[in-house]
C-alpha positions in Angstrom: 0.0 0.1 -0.1 1.5 3.1 -1.4 1.1 5.7 1.8 3.4 8.4 -0.2 1.6 8.3 -3.3 -1.4 10.1 -2.0 -2.2 13.6 -0.6 -4.6 11.7 2.2 -2.8 9.0 3.3 -4.8 8.7 6.4 -7.6 7.3 4.2 -5.5 4.3 3.6 -6.2 2.8 7.2 -8.8 0.5 8.2 -9.5 1.6 11.5 -11.5 4.8 12.1 -9.3 5.7 15.3 -6.1 5.2 13.2 -7.5 7.1 10.5 -8.2 10.1 12.5 -4.7 9.5 14.2 -3.1 9.4 10.8 -4.9 12.7 9.9 -3.9 14.4 13.1 -0.1 13.9 12.0 -0.2 14.1 8.1 -2.9 16.6 7.4 -1.3 19.7 6.2 -1.6 22.8 8.3 -3.6 25.8 7.0 -1.1 28.5 7.6 2.2 29.1 5.5 3.0 32.3 7.7 1.2 34.7 9.7 -1.7 37.0 7.9 -0.4 40.6 7.3 -3.0 41.5 9.6 -1.1 40.3 12.6 2.0 41.5 11.2 1.6 44.8 13.1 1.6 43.8 17.0 0.7 45.7 20.1 2.3 45.1 23.6 -0.3 43.2 24.2 0.7 40.4 21.2 3.3 37.9 21.3 5.0 39.0 18.5 4.5 36.6 15.5 8.3 36.3 14.3 8.1 34.5 17.9 5.4 31.8 17.3 6.4 28.7 14.9 4.5 27.4 12.2 5.2 23.9 11.5 5.1 23.5 7.9 3.7 20.5 5.7 7.4 19.0 5.4 7.3 18.8 9.2 4.4 16.7 9.7 5.2 14.7 6.6 8.4 13.7 7.8 6.9 12.8 11.5 4.1 10.7 9.4 6.7 8.8 7.7 8.7 8.1 11.2 5.4 7.1 12.6 4.0 5.3 10.0 5.3 1.7 11.1 3.2 2.4 14.4 0.5 3.6 12.7 0.3 0.0 10.7 0.8 -1.5 13.8 -2.1 0.0 15.5 -4.3 -0.7 12.4 -3.9 -4.6 12.8 -3.8 -4.1 16.9 -5.6 -0.7 17.9 -6.5 -1.5 21.4 -3.9 0.9 22.8 -5.3 3.7 20.6 -8.8 2.7 21.7 -8.5 2.8 25.3 -6.7 6.1 25.2 -9.7 7.4 23.3 -12.1 6.1 25.9 -10.7 8.6 28.6 -12.0 11.4 26.3 -14.8 12.8 27.8 -15.3 16.1 25.5 -17.0 15.7 22.0 -15.9 19.1 20.7 -13.4 18.4 17.6 -10.9 20.5 19.1 -10.5 18.5 22.1 -10.5 15.2 20.1 -7.8 16.3 17.7 -5.8 17.3 20.8 -6.3 14.3 22.3 -5.3 12.0 19.1 -2.1 14.1 19.1 -1.3 13.8 23.1 -1.2 9.9 22.1 1.4 10.6 19.3 3.3 12.6 21.5 3.6 10.2 24.2 4.9 7.5 21.6 8.1 9.2 22.1 10.3 6.5 20.6 9.3 7.8 17.2 10.2 11.5 17.7 12.4 13.8 20.0 9.4 15.1 21.8 9.1 14.7 25.6 5.8 15.5 26.7 6.4 17.3 29.9 2.7 18.4 30.4 -0.7 18.7 28.9 -3.6 21.1 29.6 -1.5 23.0 32.4 -3.4 25.5 33.9 -2.2 29.1 34.0 -3.4 30.9 37.2 -3.4 34.4 38.8 -4.3 34.0 42.3 -7.4 32.4 42.3 -8.2 33.0 38.6 -7.7 30.7 35.5 -5.9 32.9 33.0 -6.0 29.4 30.3 -4.2 26.7 29.7 -0.8 25.5 27.8 -1.8 22.5 25.4 1.6 20.7 25.4 4.7 21.7 27.1 7.5 19.4 25.7 10.8 19.1 25.9 12.8 18.9 22.3 15.3 16.0 22.7 17.3 17.3 19.7 17.8 20.9 20.8 17.3 20.7 24.3 14.4 23.4 24.0 11.2 23.6 26.1 8.5 24.0 23.7 5.1 25.5 24.2 2.2 24.0 21.6 -1.1 25.1 21.1 -3.1 22.9 18.8 -6.5 23.9 16.8 -8.7 22.2 14.1 -10.7 24.7 12.5 -13.3 24.9 9.6 -13.7 28.3 7.8 -15.8 29.5 5.3 -14.5 32.2 2.9 -15.9 35.6 2.5 -15.4 38.7 0.4 -11.7 39.3 -0.9 -10.7 36.1 1.6 -8.6 38.3 4.0 -7.9 36.9 7.4 -10.9 38.5 8.9 -13.4 37.0 6.2 -12.5 33.5 7.3 -15.8 32.7 9.3 -16.7 29.6 11.1 -20.1 28.3 9.9 -22.1 29.9 12.7 -20.2 33.1 12.1 -19.4 33.5 16.0 -15.8 32.4 15.2 -13.2 33.8 12.3 -9.6 33.2 11.8 -8.7 36.5 12.4 -10.0 36.1 16.4 -8.4 32.9 16.3 -5.1 33.8 15.6 -5.0 37.2 17.5 -6.3 35.0 20.6 -3.2 33.1 20.2 -1.0 35.7 20.3 -2.7 37.8 23.0 -3.8 35.1 25.4 -2.6 31.7 24.5 0.9 32.0 23.8 1.2 35.1 26.3 3.6 33.2 29.1 7.5 33.1 29.2 7.4 30.1 31.9 5.7 27.7 33.8 6.5 26.9 37.4 9.3 24.3 36.4 10.3 25.6 33.0 11.4 28.6 31.1 9.5 28.3 27.3 12.4 28.5 24.6 10.3 28.2 21.7 6.4 28.3 20.7 4.4 26.4 17.9 0.8 27.0 16.4 -0.6 23.6 15.1 -3.6 25.1 13.1 -4.9 22.5 11.0 -8.5 21.8 9.3 -10.3 22.7 5.9 -10.9 26.2 4.3 -14.4 26.4 2.6 -14.3 28.6 -0.6 -17.8 30.3 -1.8 -19.1 28.2 -4.4 -19.0 29.2 -8.1 -16.0 31.5 -7.7 -12.5 31.2 -9.3 -10.2 29.9 -6.4 -7.5 32.1 -5.3 -5.8 30.8 -2.4 -5.0 33.4 0.2 -1.2 34.3 0.3 -1.1 33.4 3.8 -2.0 29.9 3.4 -0.3 26.6 2.8 -0.6 25.6 -1.0 -1.3 21.7 0.5 -4.2 22.8 2.8 -7.5 20.8 2.5 -10.1 22.8 0.8 -13.9 22.7 -0.3 -16.9 24.8 -1.1 -19.8 26.5 0.8 -23.2 28.1 -0.3 -26.7 29.0 0.9 -27.8 26.1 -1.1 -26.5 22.5 -2.1 -26.6 21.6 -5.9 -28.5 18.6 -6.9 -25.8 15.9 -7.4 -24.5 14.9 -11.2 -25.6 11.7 -12.3 -23.8 8.9 -10.8 -22.9 10.9 -7.4 -24.8 11.3 -4.2 -24.9 13.5 -1.2 -24.1 12.3 2.0 -24.8 14.4 5.1 -21.5 14.3 7.4 -21.4 13.7 11.2 -19.6 16.1 13.0 -16.7 13.6 13.5 -16.7 13.1 10.0 -15.9 16.7 9.4 -12.2 15.6 10.2 -12.1 12.4 8.7 -14.7 11.2 6.6 -15.6 7.2 6.5 -14.3 5.0 4.1 -17.8 2.6 4.3 -21.1 4.5 3.6 -24.8 2.6 4.1 -25.8 1.3 0.8 -28.6 3.6 0.8 -26.2 6.4 0.5 -24.9 5.3 -2.7 -25.9 6.3 -6.0 -28.4 3.5 -7.6 -29.4 5.0 -10.7 -26.6 6.6 -12.5 -29.1 8.6 -14.6 -30.7 10.6 -11.9 -30.3 13.5 -10.2 -29.9 13.5 -6.6 -30.9 16.1 -4.4 -29.7 16.5 -0.7 -31.9 14.6 1.7 -31.5 17.1 4.6 -32.4 20.6 5.2 -29.9 21.8 7.9 -26.7 23.6 8.5 -23.5 21.4 8.0 -21.0 19.5 5.8 -22.1 17.3 2.9 -20.2 15.2 1.2 -20.4 14.2 -2.4 -20.0 10.3 -3.3 -19.3 9.0 -6.7 -19.9 5.8 -8.2 -17.1 4.0 -6.3 -17.9 5.2 -3.0 -15.3 7.8 -2.7 -15.7 11.4 -1.4 -15.0 14.1 -4.1 -16.2 17.2 -3.0 -16.6 18.4 0.5 -19.6 21.2 0.3 -20.8 23.2 3.7 -24.2 24.3 3.7 -25.0 27.8 5.6 -28.4 28.3 6.2 -29.6 31.9 6.8 -33.2 33.7 7.2 -33.1 34.3 3.3 -32.4 30.5 2.5 -36.0 29.8 2.7 -36.5 31.0 -0.8 -34.3 28.1 -2.2 -36.4 25.6 -0.5 -38.6 23.3 -2.7 -42.1 22.3 -1.8 -41.3 18.6 -1.0 -38.7 19.9 1.2 -35.6 19.9 -0.7 -33.1 22.4 -2.3 -33.6 24.0 -5.5 -31.0 23.6 -7.7 -27.6 26.2 -7.3 -27.4 28.4 -10.3 -23.7 27.7 -9.8 -23.7 24.2 -9.7 -21.7 23.9 -12.9 -19.0 25.8 -11.8 -18.6 24.0 -8.5 -18.3 20.3 -10.2 -15.9 21.9 -13.0 -13.5 22.6 -9.8 -13.8 19.2 -8.2 -10.1 18.3 -9.6 -8.9 20.7 -7.2 -10.4 19.3 -4.1 
């Protein structure tokens, strides 16, 4: 099995938890460098040049080093299953952090020794925040502070950092990055250690406006995961069908779908079954995901609803499917 001949090697593993673990390591980061909106910092912000952004080559190197362990876990997943049973929070960000913690604890495969996780930062009786990971790098002997996040943003306007918003619009990429610099990395030491290096790990997927020409933001990693979004979902072409993704599938989609999700009539046009916000996956005749599509319902979206409670065709549908090759 060629794990290096695909840009999504995590899908080649059989066990769903191993796929998630492989994704947490092998998936590309969103940021190649900090957006210009953060270049001019104030005294309240940690200067961005002092916060490292591990690039895709960093993660591909560590995925290659960890591949034998992933293959072992795919055949004998009990240690990973037991680790995930200790997770009590259903939020994707906490799940992503928990998966990376498993990898960091496997110190035979990398130079990182996990000194602490979720270390509370206190000011008297007040909690200021937590350090996601405190790490000793055995190669450099540096004490490293890592903050990790998995995010799914929908781009609007001219796609500057301020215009990448979460599906519910309460979150934005610009706000998240400023929070990292202003609050999460605003610490120089813990009780026992002085921090020498800071790393921001931000992964996930960027969704571009459907029917538009895709120009990646200059701050984004060229390899970052992509999708499209709109206020309606277009009908699937012949031979394809939509699958409404569970929240967990936002990170890694299933590789096996129920038979009723698979196109039965290659000549028919399939409308989305669901009328709700969220992620829709377009399946081809081989039951493979070829497109990630985020639906954002607003007050004006009702005008796109047909009498039989399905969505009207999106006028940009042709543009969307012409762009599948870039996903």
